[in-house]
C-alpha positions in Angstrom: -50.7 127.7 -14.2 -52.2 127.6 -18.0 -52.6 124.7 -19.7 -51.9 124.1 -23.1 -54.1 121.2 -24.2 -56.6 119.8 -21.9 -59.2 117.2 -22.1 -62.5 115.5 -21.0 -62.6 112.4 -20.3 -66.6 111.2 -18.7 -69.3 113.6 -17.6 -72.5 112.4 -15.7 -75.4 113.3 -15.0 -75.5 116.3 -13.0 -72.9 117.8 -15.8 -69.8 118.0 -14.2 -66.9 116.7 -16.7 -63.7 115.4 -15.7 -60.5 114.8 -17.8 -56.6 116.1 -17.9 -55.2 119.1 -18.5 -51.1 119.5 -20.0 -49.5 122.7 -18.0 -46.3 124.8 -19.8 -43.4 122.2 -17.7 -45.4 119.0 -19.7 -46.8 118.1 -16.2 -50.5 116.4 -16.9 -52.9 117.4 -14.1 -56.7 115.9 -13.7 -59.3 118.8 -13.4 -62.9 119.0 -13.2 -65.2 121.2 -15.3 -68.7 122.5 -13.6 -70.3 125.4 -13.3 -68.5 127.0 -16.0 -65.4 126.7 -14.0 -62.2 124.2 -14.5 -60.7 123.9 -12.1 -56.8 121.6 -11.1 -57.6 118.7 -8.3 -54.9 117.2 -6.3 -51.2 118.2 -8.2 -50.4 114.0 -7.2 -53.5 113.1 -9.3 -52.8 113.6 -13.1 -55.9 112.0 -14.8 -59.5 111.8 -14.0 -60.7 109.7 -16.2 -64.2 108.5 -14.7 -66.6 110.4 -13.0 -70.3 108.9 -10.8 -73.4 110.8 -10.2 -72.6 111.3 -7.1 -69.2 113.2 -7.8 -67.0 110.5 -7.0 -63.7 110.3 -9.7 -61.7 107.9 -11.0 -58.2 107.6 -12.6 -54.6 107.7 -12.7 -51.6 109.4 -10.2 -48.6 108.5 -12.5 -48.6 104.5 -12.5 -50.6 104.3 -9.0 -54.7 104.2 -9.7 -56.3 106.4 -7.3 -59.8 107.8 -6.0 -61.0 111.4 -5.3 -64.1 111.6 -3.0 -64.8 114.4 -0.9 -62.0 116.4 -1.7 -59.8 113.9 -0.4 -57.2 111.3 -2.7 -56.7 108.0 -2.0 -53.9 105.7 -4.1 -55.6 102.6 -4.5 -52.2 101.1 -5.8 -49.6 100.2 -8.7 -52.2 99.3 -12.4 -50.7 96.1 -13.4 -49.7 95.6 -16.9 -51.6 94.4 -19.5 -48.5 93.1 -21.7 
C-alpha cells in the first residue's frame, strides 16, 4: 500500500535513513530508506526513531519500545509516561 505521508527521523554514517509512513487507512509503519529504496519494516513496528552505524533501529511498537536488528523485532516493554 502506498503511503500518504512519511517523515525521516534519523540517518547513520552508511546513509541508511529511518522514519515512519502513514498508509491510506491511517496506519503508521516504521520504514527504512536504503540505496534509493524505501521498505516497511515489521507491521507491528509503528515508528523508527533512530539508527546506529551498525544498522540497529530503535523506535515504537504502539506504546512499547522496540528494537529492529538483523531482521528481527524485539519488544522492550511499555514506555513510561512523562506526565
